[in-house]
N, CA, C, O and CB atoms as a CASP TS submission, in Angstrom:
PFRMAT TS
TARGET T0000
AUTHOR 0000-0000-0000
METHOD Language model
MODEL 1
PARENT N/A
ATOM      1  N   MET     1      59.251  84.921 122.006  1.00  0.00           N
ATOM      2  CA  MET     1      59.673  86.386 122.812  1.00  0.00           C
ATOM      3  C   MET     1      60.052  86.057 123.703  1.00  0.00           C
ATOM      4  O   MET     1      59.342  85.291 124.355  1.00  0.00           O
ATOM      5  CB  MET     1      58.793  87.436 123.193  1.00  0.00           C
ATOM      6  N   PRO     2      61.399  86.453 124.244  1.00  0.00           N
ATOM      7  CA  PRO     2      62.515  86.278 125.686  1.00  0.00           C
ATOM      8  C   PRO     2      61.196  86.950 126.531  1.00  0.00           C
ATOM      9  O   PRO     2      60.288  87.710 126.194  1.00  0.00           O
ATOM     10  CB  PRO     2      64.512  87.473 125.745  1.00  0.00           C
ATOM     11  N   PRO     3      61.551  86.300 127.758  1.00  0.00           N
ATOM     12  CA  PRO     3      61.014  87.240 129.167  1.00  0.00           C
ATOM     13  C   PRO     3      61.141  87.910 129.261  1.00  0.00           C
ATOM     14  O   PRO     3      61.782  88.266 128.273  1.00  0.00           O
ATOM     15  CB  PRO     3      61.139  87.277 130.196  1.00  0.00           C
ATOM     16  N   PRO     4      60.961  88.943 130.087  1.00  0.00           N
ATOM     17  CA  PRO     4      61.359  90.307 130.900  1.00  0.00           C
ATOM     18  C   PRO     4      62.128  90.158 131.635  1.00  0.00           C
ATOM     19  O   PRO     4      62.220  89.293 132.505  1.00  0.00           O
ATOM     20  CB  PRO     4      60.515  90.967 131.611  1.00  0.00           C
ATOM     21  N   ALA     5      63.184  91.490 131.224  1.00  0.00           N
ATOM     22  CA  ALA     5      64.335  90.993 132.166  1.00  0.00           C
ATOM     23  C   ALA     5      64.372  92.170 132.878  1.00  0.00           C
ATOM     24  O   ALA     5      65.362  92.207 133.608  1.00  0.00           O
ATOM     25  CB  ALA     5      65.821  90.531 131.516  1.00  0.00           C
ATOM     26  N   THR     6      63.545  93.322 132.958  1.00  0.00           N
ATOM     27  CA  THR     6      63.035  94.424 134.300  1.00  0.00           C
ATOM     28  C   THR     6      61.877  94.592 134.735  1.00  0.00           C
ATOM     29  O   THR     6      61.069  95.282 134.114  1.00  0.00           O
ATOM     30  CB  THR     6      63.222  95.736 134.133  1.00  0.00           C
ATOM     31  N   LEU     7      61.786  94.407 135.089  1.00  0.00           N
ATOM     32  CA  LEU     7      60.505  95.882 135.875  1.00  0.00           C
ATOM     33  C   LEU     7      59.488  96.086 134.358  1.00  0.00           C
ATOM     34  O   LEU     7      58.418  95.523 134.128  1.00  0.00           O
ATOM     35  CB  LEU     7      61.725  98.208 136.419  1.00  0.00           C
ATOM     36  N   ALA     8      60.246  97.092 133.453  1.00  0.00           N
ATOM     37  CA  ALA     8      60.011  97.726 132.788  1.00  0.00           C
ATOM     38  C   ALA     8      59.257  97.351 131.518  1.00  0.00           C
ATOM     39  O   ALA     8      58.380  97.986 130.932  1.00  0.00           O
ATOM     40  CB  ALA     8      60.900  98.171 132.768  1.00  0.00           C
ATOM     41  N   ASP     9      59.894  95.978 131.182  1.00  0.00           N
ATOM     42  CA  ASP     9      59.607  94.623 130.387  1.00  0.00           C
ATOM     43  C   ASP     9      58.520  93.920 130.365  1.00  0.00           C
ATOM     44  O   ASP     9      58.026  93.291 129.430  1.00  0.00           O
ATOM     45  CB  ASP     9      60.339  93.733 130.689  1.00  0.00           C
ATOM     46  N   LEU    10      57.954  94.132 132.079  1.00  0.00           N
ATOM     47  CA  LEU    10      56.714  93.528 132.537  1.00  0.00           C
ATOM     48  C   LEU    10      55.123  93.538 131.950  1.00  0.00           C
ATOM     49  O   LEU    10      54.264  94.009 132.696  1.00  0.00           O
ATOM     50  CB  LEU    10      56.666  94.029 133.681  1.00  0.00           C
ATOM     51  N   PRO    11      54.849  93.186 131.040  1.00  0.00           N
ATOM     52  CA  PRO    11      53.723  93.682 130.010  1.00  0.00           C
ATOM     53  C   PRO    11      52.448  93.462 131.593  1.00  0.00           C
ATOM     54  O   PRO    11      52.380  92.696 132.555  1.00  0.00           O
ATOM     55  CB  PRO    11      53.446  92.279 128.057  1.00  0.00           C
ATOM     56  N   LEU    12      51.792  94.416 131.164  1.00  0.00           N
ATOM     57  CA  LEU    12      49.959  94.909 132.207  1.00  0.00           C
ATOM     58  C   LEU    12      49.755  93.873 132.705  1.00  0.00           C
ATOM     59  O   LEU    12      50.007  93.108 131.774  1.00  0.00           O
ATOM     60  CB  LEU    12      48.255  95.341 131.364  1.00  0.00           C
ATOM     61  N   GLY    13      49.446  93.219 133.600  1.00  0.00           N
ATOM     62  CA  GLY    13      48.006  91.988 134.114  1.00  0.00           C
ATOM     63  C   GLY    13      49.855  91.325 134.298  1.00  0.00           C
ATOM     64  O   GLY    13      49.751  90.239 133.727  1.00  0.00           O
ATOM     65  N   ALA    14      50.906  91.399 134.627  1.00  0.00           N
ATOM     66  CA  ALA    14      51.896  90.182 134.517  1.00  0.00           C
ATOM     67  C   ALA    14      52.432  90.226 136.173  1.00  0.00           C
ATOM     68  O   ALA    14      52.152  91.091 137.003  1.00  0.00           O
ATOM     69  CB  ALA    14      53.341  90.456 133.154  1.00  0.00           C
ATOM     70  N   THR    15      53.183  89.158 136.337  1.00  0.00           N
ATOM     71  CA  THR    15      53.816  89.047 137.620  1.00  0.00           C
ATOM     72  C   THR    15      54.866  88.588 137.315  1.00  0.00           C
ATOM     73  O   THR    15      54.978  87.580 136.616  1.00  0.00           O
ATOM     74  CB  THR    15      53.244  88.334 138.616  1.00  0.00           C
ATOM     75  N   GLY    16      55.980  89.354 137.862  1.00  0.00           N
ATOM     76  CA  GLY    16      57.546  89.126 137.897  1.00  0.00           C
ATOM     77  C   GLY    16      58.063  88.800 139.528  1.00  0.00           C
ATOM     78  O   GLY    16      57.619  89.363 140.529  1.00  0.00           O
ATOM     79  N   VAL    17      59.004  87.852 139.499  1.00  0.00           N
ATOM     80  CA  VAL    17      59.471  87.997 141.223  1.00  0.00           C
ATOM     81  C   VAL    17      61.345  89.164 141.087  1.00  0.00           C
ATOM     82  O   VAL    17      61.943  89.236 140.013  1.00  0.00           O
ATOM     83  CB  VAL    17      59.908  85.528 142.118  1.00  0.00           C
ATOM     84  N   LEU    18      61.660  89.595 141.872  1.00  0.00           N
ATOM     85  CA  LEU    18      62.230  90.866 141.539  1.00  0.00           C
ATOM     86  C   LEU    18      63.576  90.234 142.075  1.00  0.00           C
ATOM     87  O   LEU    18      63.917  89.733 143.146  1.00  0.00           O
ATOM     88  CB  LEU    18      61.551  92.367 142.267  1.00  0.00           C
ATOM     89  N   ARG    19      64.047  90.418 141.147  1.00  0.00           N
ATOM     90  CA  ARG    19      66.011  89.590 141.132  1.00  0.00           C
ATOM     91  C   ARG    19      66.910  90.381 142.040  1.00  0.00           C
ATOM     92  O   ARG    19      67.686  90.030 142.929  1.00  0.00           O
ATOM     93  CB  ARG    19      67.073  89.739 139.293  1.00  0.00           C
ATOM     94  N   ASP    20      66.491  91.838 141.433  1.00  0.00           N
ATOM     95  CA  ASP    20      68.102  92.780 142.210  1.00  0.00           C
ATOM     96  C   ASP    20      67.624  94.122 141.365  1.00  0.00           C
ATOM     97  O   ASP    20      67.046  94.389 140.311  1.00  0.00           O
ATOM     98  CB  ASP    20      70.346  92.012 141.587  1.00  0.00           C
ATOM     99  N   LEU    21      68.331  94.909 142.680  1.00  0.00           N
ATOM    100  CA  LEU    21      68.187  96.730 142.075  1.00  0.00           C
ATOM    101  C   LEU    21      69.100  96.938 142.303  1.00  0.00           C
ATOM    102  O   LEU    21      69.679  96.869 143.388  1.00  0.00           O
ATOM    103  CB  LEU    21      67.296  97.954 142.594  1.00  0.00           C
ATOM    104  N   GLU    22      69.614  97.396 140.831  1.00  0.00           N
ATOM    105  CA  GLU    22      70.852  98.056 140.112  1.00  0.00           C
ATOM    106  C   GLU    22      70.819  99.769 139.885  1.00  0.00           C
ATOM    107  O   GLU    22      70.938 100.347 138.804  1.00  0.00           O
ATOM    108  CB  GLU    22      70.943  97.327 138.578  1.00  0.00           C
ATOM    109  N   LEU    23      70.633 100.358 141.159  1.00  0.00           N
ATOM    110  CA  LEU    23      71.312 101.509 141.620  1.00  0.00           C
ATOM    111  C   LEU    23      71.398 102.119 142.439  1.00  0.00           C
ATOM    112  O   LEU    23      70.633 101.577 143.236  1.00  0.00           O
ATOM    113  CB  LEU    23      71.266 102.134 141.254  1.00  0.00           C
ATOM    114  N   ALA    24      71.849 103.041 142.968  1.00  0.00           N
ATOM    115  CA  ALA    24      72.577 103.539 143.624  1.00  0.00           C
ATOM    116  C   ALA    24      72.331 103.483 145.310  1.00  0.00           C
ATOM    117  O   ALA    24      71.321 104.142 145.561  1.00  0.00           O
ATOM    118  CB  ALA    24      72.613 104.660 143.038  1.00  0.00           C
ATOM    119  N   PRO    25      72.799 103.035 146.268  1.00  0.00           N
ATOM    120  CA  PRO    25      72.698 102.514 147.162  1.00  0.00           C
ATOM    121  C   PRO    25      71.397 103.131 147.487  1.00  0.00           C
ATOM    122  O   PRO    25      70.422 102.404 147.677  1.00  0.00           O
ATOM    123  CB  PRO    25      73.763 102.543 147.924  1.00  0.00           C
ATOM    124  N   THR    26      71.305 104.419 147.567  1.00  0.00           N
ATOM    125  CA  THR    26      70.808 105.786 148.398  1.00  0.00           C
ATOM    126  C   THR    26      69.325 105.259 147.380  1.00  0.00           C
ATOM    127  O   THR    26      68.534 105.488 148.295  1.00  0.00           O
ATOM    128  CB  THR    26      71.885 107.861 148.086  1.00  0.00           C
ATOM    129  N   HIS    27      68.716 104.925 146.623  1.00  0.00           N
ATOM    130  CA  HIS    27      67.387 105.237 145.839  1.00  0.00           C
ATOM    131  C   HIS    27      67.270 103.547 145.812  1.00  0.00           C
ATOM    132  O   HIS    27      66.151 103.078 145.606  1.00  0.00           O
ATOM    133  CB  HIS    27      67.472 106.295 144.077  1.00  0.00           C
ATOM    134  N   ALA    28      68.355 102.674 146.007  1.00  0.00           N
ATOM    135  CA  ALA    28      68.014 101.403 146.077  1.00  0.00           C
ATOM    136  C   ALA    28      67.211 101.180 147.365  1.00  0.00           C
ATOM    137  O   ALA    28      66.115 100.620 147.362  1.00  0.00           O
ATOM    138  CB  ALA    28      69.201 100.578 145.970  1.00  0.00           C
ATOM    139  N   ARG    29      67.809 101.642 148.456  1.00  0.00           N
ATOM    140  CA  ARG    29      67.165 101.638 149.910  1.00  0.00           C
ATOM    141  C   ARG    29      65.679 102.120 149.848  1.00  0.00           C
ATOM    142  O   ARG    29      64.763 101.389 150.223  1.00  0.00           O
ATOM    143  CB  ARG    29      68.010 102.657 150.954  1.00  0.00           C
ATOM    144  N   TYR    30      65.487 103.319 149.382  1.00  0.00           N
ATOM    145  CA  TYR    30      64.708 103.953 149.465  1.00  0.00           C
ATOM    146  C   TYR    30      62.903 102.897 148.757  1.00  0.00           C
ATOM    147  O   TYR    30      61.904 102.559 149.392  1.00  0.00           O
ATOM    148  CB  TYR    30      65.452 105.293 148.749  1.00  0.00           C
ATOM    149  N   LEU    31      63.280 102.702 147.178  1.00  0.00           N
ATOM    150  CA  LEU    31      62.826 101.224 147.321  1.00  0.00           C
ATOM    151  C   LEU    31      62.684  99.998 147.757  1.00  0.00           C
ATOM    152  O   LEU    31      61.612  99.393 147.789  1.00  0.00           O
ATOM    153  CB  LEU    31      62.917 100.945 146.965  1.00  0.00           C
ATOM    154  N   MET    32      63.494  99.678 148.026  1.00  0.00           N
ATOM    155  CA  MET    32      63.466  98.634 149.205  1.00  0.00           C
ATOM    156  C   MET    32      62.704  99.138 150.807  1.00  0.00           C
ATOM    157  O   MET    32      62.463  98.260 151.637  1.00  0.00           O
ATOM    158  CB  MET    32      65.182  98.268 149.480  1.00  0.00           C
ATOM    159  N   GLU    33      62.486 100.121 151.006  1.00  0.00           N
ATOM    160  CA  GLU    33      61.611 100.492 152.258  1.00  0.00           C
ATOM    161  C   GLU    33      60.003 100.261 151.468  1.00  0.00           C
ATOM    162  O   GLU    33      59.071  99.571 151.881  1.00  0.00           O
ATOM    163  CB  GLU    33      61.985 102.404 152.932  1.00  0.00           C
ATOM    164  N   LEU    34      60.057 100.907 150.493  1.00  0.00           N
ATOM    165  CA  LEU    34      58.445 100.634 149.918  1.00  0.00           C
ATOM    166  C   LEU    34      57.870  99.414 149.138  1.00  0.00           C
ATOM    167  O   LEU    34      56.896  99.454 148.386  1.00  0.00           O
ATOM    168  CB  LEU    34      58.124 101.678 148.960  1.00  0.00           C
ATOM    169  N   GLY    35      58.586  98.387 149.419  1.00  0.00           N
ATOM    170  CA  GLY    35      58.561  97.010 149.320  1.00  0.00           C
ATOM    171  C   GLY    35      59.124  96.070 148.494  1.00  0.00           C
ATOM    172  O   GLY    35      58.804  94.885 148.590  1.00  0.00           O
ATOM    173  N   PHE    36      60.256  96.626 147.366  1.00  0.00           N
ATOM    174  CA  PHE    36      60.563  96.269 146.187  1.00  0.00           C
ATOM    175  C   PHE    36      61.748  95.650 146.675  1.00  0.00           C
ATOM    176  O   PHE    36      62.859  96.100 146.394  1.00  0.00           O
ATOM    177  CB  PHE    36      60.622  97.303 145.118  1.00  0.00           C
ATOM    178  N   LEU    37      61.544  94.431 147.543  1.00  0.00           N
ATOM    179  CA  LEU    37      62.667  93.515 147.879  1.00  0.00           C
ATOM    180  C   LEU    37      63.592  92.701 146.986  1.00  0.00           C
ATOM    181  O   LEU    37      63.173  92.718 145.829  1.00  0.00           O
ATOM    182  CB  LEU    37      62.169  92.669 148.593  1.00  0.00           C
ATOM    183  N   PRO    38      64.663  92.023 147.127  1.00  0.00           N
ATOM    184  CA  PRO    38      64.527  90.169 146.030  1.00  0.00           C
ATOM    185  C   PRO    38      63.285  89.669 146.364  1.00  0.00           C
ATOM    186  O   PRO    38      62.386  90.041 147.118  1.00  0.00           O
ATOM    187  CB  PRO    38      65.801  88.566 146.529  1.00  0.00           C
ATOM    188  N   GLY    39      63.426  88.891 145.743  1.00  0.00           N
ATOM    189  CA  GLY    39      62.450  87.798 145.408  1.00  0.00           C
ATOM    190  C   GLY    39      60.510  87.911 146.318  1.00  0.00           C
ATOM    191  O   GLY    39      59.755  87.132 146.900  1.00  0.00           O
ATOM    192  N   VAL    40      60.513  89.721 145.812  1.00  0.00           N
ATOM    193  CA  VAL    40      59.356  89.129 146.702  1.00  0.00           C
ATOM    194  C   VAL    40      58.769  89.553 144.967  1.00  0.00           C
ATOM    195  O   VAL    40      59.496  90.195 144.209  1.00  0.00           O
ATOM    196  CB  VAL    40      58.637  90.038 148.635  1.00  0.00           C
ATOM    197  N   ARG    41      57.097  88.973 144.475  1.00  0.00           N
ATOM    198  CA  ARG    41      56.415  89.335 143.438  1.00  0.00           C
ATOM    199  C   ARG    41      55.575  90.540 143.084  1.00  0.00           C
ATOM    200  O   ARG    41      54.619  90.947 143.744  1.00  0.00           O
ATOM    201  CB  ARG    41      55.829  88.521 143.341  1.00  0.00           C
ATOM    202  N   VAL    42      56.054  91.072 141.942  1.00  0.00           N
ATOM    203  CA  VAL    42      55.384  92.262 141.476  1.00  0.00           C
ATOM    204  C   VAL    42      54.552  92.199 140.433  1.00  0.00           C
ATOM    205  O   VAL    42      54.867  91.636 139.384  1.00  0.00           O
ATOM    206  CB  VAL    42      56.194  93.153 141.173  1.00  0.00           C
ATOM    207  N   LEU    43      53.281  92.839 140.655  1.00  0.00           N
ATOM    208  CA  LEU    43      52.493  93.182 139.443  1.00  0.00           C
ATOM    209  C   LEU    43      52.719  94.205 138.908  1.00  0.00           C
ATOM    210  O   LEU    43      53.036  95.314 139.338  1.00  0.00           O
ATOM    211  CB  LEU    43      51.307  93.229 139.557  1.00  0.00           C
ATOM    212  N   ALA    44      52.507  93.713 137.688  1.00  0.00           N
ATOM    213  CA  ALA    44      51.983  95.213 136.903  1.00  0.00           C
ATOM    214  C   ALA    44      50.758  95.372 136.891  1.00  0.00           C
ATOM    215  O   ALA    44      50.065  94.396 136.604  1.00  0.00           O
ATOM    216  CB  ALA    44      52.286  95.421 135.442  1.00  0.00           C
ATOM    217  N   LEU    45      50.247  96.401 137.138  1.00  0.00           N
ATOM    218  CA  LEU    45      48.536  96.863 137.505  1.00  0.00           C
ATOM    219  C   LEU    45      47.828  97.432 136.393  1.00  0.00           C
ATOM    220  O   LEU    45      47.026  96.839 135.670  1.00  0.00           O
ATOM    221  CB  LEU    45      48.368  98.078 138.693  1.00  0.00           C
ATOM    222  N   ALA    46      48.269  98.894 136.298  1.00  0.00           N
ATOM    223  CA  ALA    46      48.233  99.806 135.092  1.00  0.00           C
ATOM    224  C   ALA    46      49.073 100.799 134.895  1.00  0.00           C
ATOM    225  O   ALA    46      50.039 101.023 135.624  1.00  0.00           O
ATOM    226  CB  ALA    46      47.165 100.382 134.981  1.00  0.00           C
ATOM    227  N   ALA    47      48.809 101.359 134.048  1.00  0.00           N
ATOM    228  CA  ALA    47      49.259 102.465 133.382  1.00  0.00           C
ATOM    229  C   ALA    47      49.174 103.944 132.895  1.00  0.00           C
ATOM    230  O   ALA    47      48.702 104.120 131.772  1.00  0.00           O
ATOM    231  CB  ALA    47      49.300 102.132 132.825  1.00  0.00           C
ATOM    232  N   ALA    48      49.663 105.246 133.767  1.00  0.00           N
ATOM    233  CA  ALA    48      49.185 106.484 133.120  1.00  0.00           C
ATOM    234  C   ALA    48      49.043 106.816 131.033  1.00  0.00           C
ATOM    235  O   ALA    48      49.682 106.600 130.003  1.00  0.00           O
ATOM    236  CB  ALA    48      50.370 107.535 133.870  1.00  0.00           C
ATOM    237  N   PRO    49      47.715 107.470 131.515  1.00  0.00           N
ATOM    238  CA  PRO    49      47.741 107.418 129.362  1.00  0.00           C
ATOM    239  C   PRO    49      48.821 107.277 128.522  1.00  0.00           C
ATOM    240  O   PRO    49      48.883 106.976 127.330  1.00  0.00           O
ATOM    241  CB  PRO    49      47.322 108.808 128.562  1.00  0.00           C
ATOM    242  N   SER    50      49.883 107.613 129.552  1.00  0.00           N
ATOM    243  CA  SER    50      50.413 107.889 127.760  1.00  0.00           C
ATOM    244  C   SER    50      51.334 106.890 128.180  1.00  0.00           C
ATOM    245  O   SER    50      51.776 106.481 127.106  1.00  0.00           O
ATOM    246  CB  SER    50      51.192 109.677 126.972  1.00  0.00           C
ATOM    247  N   GLY    51      52.040 106.079 129.324  1.00  0.00           N
ATOM    248  CA  GLY    51      52.144 104.367 129.455  1.00  0.00           C
ATOM    249  C   GLY    51      53.545 105.098 130.511  1.00  0.00           C
ATOM    250  O   GLY    51      54.632 104.808 130.012  1.00  0.00           O
ATOM    251  N   ASP    52      53.596 105.438 131.031  1.00  0.00           N
ATOM    252  CA  ASP    52      54.595 106.374 131.839  1.00  0.00           C
ATOM    253  C   ASP    52      53.989 107.281 132.747  1.00  0.00           C
ATOM    254  O   ASP    52      53.437 108.217 132.169  1.00  0.00           O
ATOM    255  CB  ASP    52      55.423 107.228 130.949  1.00  0.00           C
ATOM    256  N   PRO    53      53.911 107.302 134.093  1.00  0.00           N
ATOM    257  CA  PRO    53      54.477 106.260 134.869  1.00  0.00           C
ATOM    258  C   PRO    53      53.171 104.678 134.956  1.00  0.00           C
ATOM    259  O   PRO    53      52.106 104.558 134.351  1.00  0.00           O
ATOM    260  CB  PRO    53      54.843 107.142 136.578  1.00  0.00           C
ATOM    261  N   ARG    54      53.866 103.672 135.977  1.00  0.00           N
ATOM    262  CA  ARG    54      52.915 102.511 135.346  1.00  0.00           C
ATOM    263  C   ARG    54      52.613 102.887 136.973  1.00  0.00           C
ATOM    264  O   ARG    54      53.134 103.841 137.551  1.00  0.00           O
ATOM    265  CB  ARG    54      53.501 100.636 134.520  1.00  0.00           C
ATOM    266  N   VAL    55      51.614 101.888 137.616  1.00  0.00           N
ATOM    267  CA  VAL    55      51.301 101.433 138.996  1.00  0.00           C
ATOM    268  C   VAL    55      51.706 100.010 139.093  1.00  0.00           C
ATOM    269  O   VAL    55      51.470  99.298 138.117  1.00  0.00           O
ATOM    270  CB  VAL    55      49.786 101.601 139.360  1.00  0.00           C
ATOM    271  N   TYR    56      52.608  99.204 140.723  1.00  0.00           N
ATOM    272  CA  TYR    56      52.399  98.446 140.490  1.00  0.00           C
ATOM    273  C   TYR    56      52.264  97.685 141.799  1.00  0.00           C
ATOM    274  O   TYR    56      52.459  98.468 142.728  1.00  0.00           O
ATOM    275  CB  TYR    56      53.035  98.249 139.616  1.00  0.00           C
ATOM    276  N   ARG    57      51.999  96.429 142.231  1.00  0.00           N
ATOM    277  CA  ARG    57      51.646  96.164 143.382  1.00  0.00           C
ATOM    278  C   ARG    57      52.648  95.091 144.081  1.00  0.00           C
ATOM    279  O   ARG    57      52.998  94.066 143.496  1.00  0.00           O
ATOM    280  CB  ARG    57      50.292  95.779 143.282  1.00  0.00           C
ATOM    281  N   VAL    58      53.083  95.437 145.421  1.00  0.00           N
ATOM    282  CA  VAL    58      54.060  95.130 146.001  1.00  0.00           C
ATOM    283  C   VAL    58      53.528  94.923 146.986  1.00  0.00           C
ATOM    284  O   VAL    58      53.065  95.867 147.626  1.00  0.00           O
ATOM    285  CB  VAL    58      55.009  95.807 146.011  1.00  0.00           C
ATOM    286  N   ASP    59      53.372  93.102 147.613  1.00  0.00           N
ATOM    287  CA  ASP    59      52.801  92.984 149.335  1.00  0.00           C
ATOM    288  C   ASP    59      51.996  94.271 149.536  1.00  0.00           C
ATOM    289  O   ASP    59      52.243  95.185 150.323  1.00  0.00           O
ATOM    290  CB  ASP    59      54.219  92.963 150.689  1.00  0.00           C
ATOM    291  N   GLY    60      50.693  94.131 148.420  1.00  0.00           N
ATOM    292  CA  GLY    60      49.548  94.564 148.791  1.00  0.00           C
ATOM    293  C   GLY    60      49.101  96.124 148.504  1.00  0.00           C
ATOM    294  O   GLY    60      47.963  96.570 148.357  1.00  0.00           O
ATOM    295  N   ALA    61      50.734  97.001 148.462  1.00  0.00           N
ATOM    296  CA  ALA    61      50.255  98.019 148.141  1.00  0.00           C
ATOM    297  C   ALA    61      50.695  98.422 146.761  1.00  0.00           C
ATOM    298  O   ALA    61      51.456  97.647 146.182  1.00  0.00           O
ATOM    299  CB  ALA    61      50.488  98.846 149.078  1.00  0.00           C
ATOM    300  N   GLU    62      50.353  99.432 146.205  1.00  0.00           N
ATOM    301  CA  GLU    62      50.378  99.651 144.775  1.00  0.00           C
ATOM    302  C   GLU    62      50.935 100.958 144.427  1.00  0.00           C
ATOM    303  O   GLU    62      49.959 101.708 144.439  1.00  0.00           O
ATOM    304  CB  GLU    62      49.047  99.527 144.203  1.00  0.00           C
ATOM    305  N   LEU    63      51.779 101.512 144.180  1.00  0.00           N
ATOM    306  CA  LEU    63      53.201 102.059 143.871  1.00  0.00           C
ATOM    307  C   LEU    63      53.068 102.562 142.653  1.00  0.00           C
ATOM    308  O   LEU    63      52.055 102.178 142.069  1.00  0.00           O
ATOM    309  CB  LEU    63      54.378 101.066 143.895  1.00  0.00           C
ATOM    310  N   ALA    64      53.824 103.367 142.017  1.00  0.00           N
ATOM    311  CA  ALA    64      53.721 104.167 140.441  1.00  0.00           C
ATOM    312  C   ALA    64      55.535 104.966 140.605  1.00  0.00           C
ATOM    313  O   ALA    64      56.129 105.904 141.137  1.00  0.00           O
ATOM    314  CB  ALA    64      51.871 105.846 140.352  1.00  0.00           C
ATOM    315  N   LEU    65      55.726 103.881 139.795  1.00  0.00           N
ATOM    316  CA  LEU    65      56.853 103.741 139.147  1.00  0.00           C
ATOM    317  C   LEU    65      57.632 104.590 137.560  1.00  0.00           C
ATOM    318  O   LEU    65      57.337 104.008 136.516  1.00  0.00           O
ATOM    319  CB  LEU    65      56.622 102.453 139.014  1.00  0.00           C
ATOM    320  N   ARG    66      58.394 105.646 137.430  1.00  0.00           N
ATOM    321  CA  ARG    66      58.701 105.949 136.346  1.00  0.00           C
ATOM    322  C   ARG    66      59.712 104.871 135.653  1.00  0.00           C
ATOM    323  O   ARG    66      60.626 104.281 136.229  1.00  0.00           O
ATOM    324  CB  ARG    66      59.132 107.220 136.476  1.00  0.00           C
ATOM    325  N   ARG    67      59.195 104.707 133.780  1.00  0.00           N
ATOM    326  CA  ARG    67      60.081 103.444 133.211  1.00  0.00           C
ATOM    327  C   ARG    67      61.402 103.927 133.442  1.00  0.00           C
ATOM    328  O   ARG    67      61.915 103.211 134.301  1.00  0.00           O
ATOM    329  CB  ARG    67      59.880 103.023 131.541  1.00  0.00           C
ATOM    330  N   GLU    68      62.105 104.732 133.098  1.00  0.00           N
ATOM    331  CA  GLU    68      63.631 104.732 133.661  1.00  0.00           C
ATOM    332  C   GLU    68      63.837 104.408 134.908  1.00  0.00           C
ATOM    333  O   GLU    68      65.042 104.200 135.050  1.00  0.00           O
ATOM    334  CB  GLU    68      64.280 105.950 133.594  1.00  0.00           C
ATOM    335  N   THR    69      63.103 104.221 136.153  1.00  0.00           N
ATOM    336  CA  THR    69      63.318 103.514 138.100  1.00  0.00           C
ATOM    337  C   THR    69      63.235 102.058 137.664  1.00  0.00           C
ATOM    338  O   THR    69      63.872 101.091 138.082  1.00  0.00           O
ATOM    339  CB  THR    69      61.654 103.940 139.659  1.00  0.00           C
ATOM    340  N   ALA    70      61.991 102.157 136.416  1.00  0.00           N
ATOM    341  CA  ALA    70      61.705 100.944 136.507  1.00  0.00           C
ATOM    342  C   ALA    70      63.061  99.795 135.577  1.00  0.00           C
ATOM    343  O   ALA    70      63.294  98.589 135.661  1.00  0.00           O
ATOM    344  CB  ALA    70      60.091 100.960 135.910  1.00  0.00           C
ATOM    345  N   ARG    71      63.601 100.765 134.863  1.00  0.00           N
ATOM    346  CA  ARG    71      64.478  99.667 134.016  1.00  0.00           C
ATOM    347  C   ARG    71      65.891  99.424 134.833  1.00  0.00           C
ATOM    348  O   ARG    71      66.835  98.893 134.248  1.00  0.00           O
ATOM    349  CB  ARG    71      64.856 100.290 132.313  1.00  0.00           C
ATOM    350  N   HIS    72      65.996  99.846 136.248  1.00  0.00           N
ATOM    351  CA  HIS    72      66.871  99.150 136.892  1.00  0.00           C
ATOM    352  C   HIS    72      66.370  98.444 137.881  1.00  0.00           C
ATOM    353  O   HIS    72      67.062  98.320 138.892  1.00  0.00           O
ATOM    354  CB  HIS    72      67.774  99.830 137.286  1.00  0.00           C
ATOM    355  N   LEU    73      65.083  97.832 137.821  1.00  0.00           N
ATOM    356  CA  LEU    73      64.382  96.363 138.922  1.00  0.00           C
ATOM    357  C   LEU    73      64.682  95.686 137.882  1.00  0.00           C
ATOM    358  O   LEU    73      64.170  95.892 136.781  1.00  0.00           O
ATOM    359  CB  LEU    73      62.495  96.127 139.576  1.00  0.00           C
ATOM    360  N   MET    74      65.831  94.517 138.200  1.00  0.00           N
ATOM    361  CA  MET    74      66.034  93.217 137.772  1.00  0.00           C
ATOM    362  C   MET    74      65.088  92.068 137.618  1.00  0.00           C
ATOM    363  O   MET    74      65.555  91.341 138.495  1.00  0.00           O
ATOM    364  CB  MET    74      66.831  92.846 138.463  1.00  0.00           C
ATOM    365  N   LEU    75      64.067  91.385 137.107  1.00  0.00           N
ATOM    366  CA  LEU    75      63.430  90.070 137.078  1.00  0.00           C
ATOM    367  C   LEU    75      64.292  89.228 137.180  1.00  0.00           C
ATOM    368  O   LEU    75      65.399  89.237 136.641  1.00  0.00           O
ATOM    369  CB  LEU    75      62.694  89.754 136.032  1.00  0.00           C
ATOM    370  N   GLU    76      63.633  88.072 138.208  1.00  0.00           N
ATOM    371  CA  GLU    76      64.355  86.681 137.444  1.00  0.00           C
ATOM    372  C   GLU    76      63.491  86.051 136.227  1.00  0.00           C
ATOM    373  O   GLU    76      62.348  86.124 135.777  1.00  0.00           O
ATOM    374  CB  GLU    76      64.527  85.335 138.632  1.00  0.00           C
ATOM    375  N   GLN    77      64.943  85.264 135.913  1.00  0.00           N
ATOM    376  CA  GLN    77      64.187  84.036 134.663  1.00  0.00           C
ATOM    377  C   GLN    77      63.739  83.686 134.929  1.00  0.00           C
ATOM    378  O   GLN    77      63.991  83.384 136.096  1.00  0.00           O
ATOM    379  CB  GLN    77      64.446  83.084 133.974  1.00  0.00           C
ATOM    380  N   ALA    78      62.178  83.069 134.265  1.00  0.00           N
ATOM    381  CA  ALA    78      61.827  81.680 134.256  1.00  0.00           C
ATOM    382  C   ALA    78      62.718  80.641 133.650  1.00  0.00           C
ATOM    383  O   ALA    78      63.309  80.715 132.572  1.00  0.00           O
ATOM    384  CB  ALA    78      60.661  81.583 133.645  1.00  0.00           C
ATOM    385  N   LEU    79      62.718  79.554 134.610  1.00  0.00           N
ATOM    386  CA  LEU    79      63.992  78.038 133.299  1.00  0.00           C
ATOM    387  C   LEU    79      62.308  77.745 132.947  1.00  0.00           C
ATOM    388  O   LEU    79      61.990  76.872 132.139  1.00  0.00           O
ATOM    389  CB  LEU    79      65.540  75.789 134.451  1.00  0.00           C
TER
END
């Protein structure tokens, strides 16, 4: 199985390293203010019963993102 490419692909309980935010500058800036910065470790913590939104732990904070948004947060690929 290939490694997760985006935050939306990250399995629950797994950690990934954020590489890039492929969003409009306004949206990217907002998420960066919340802690979603390139190079930060993100843990996929939980999901709503329907699977969307999901809760991620970033820099000690727990934040919920919809899958549509998480698809635009790219993860580093392990070597």
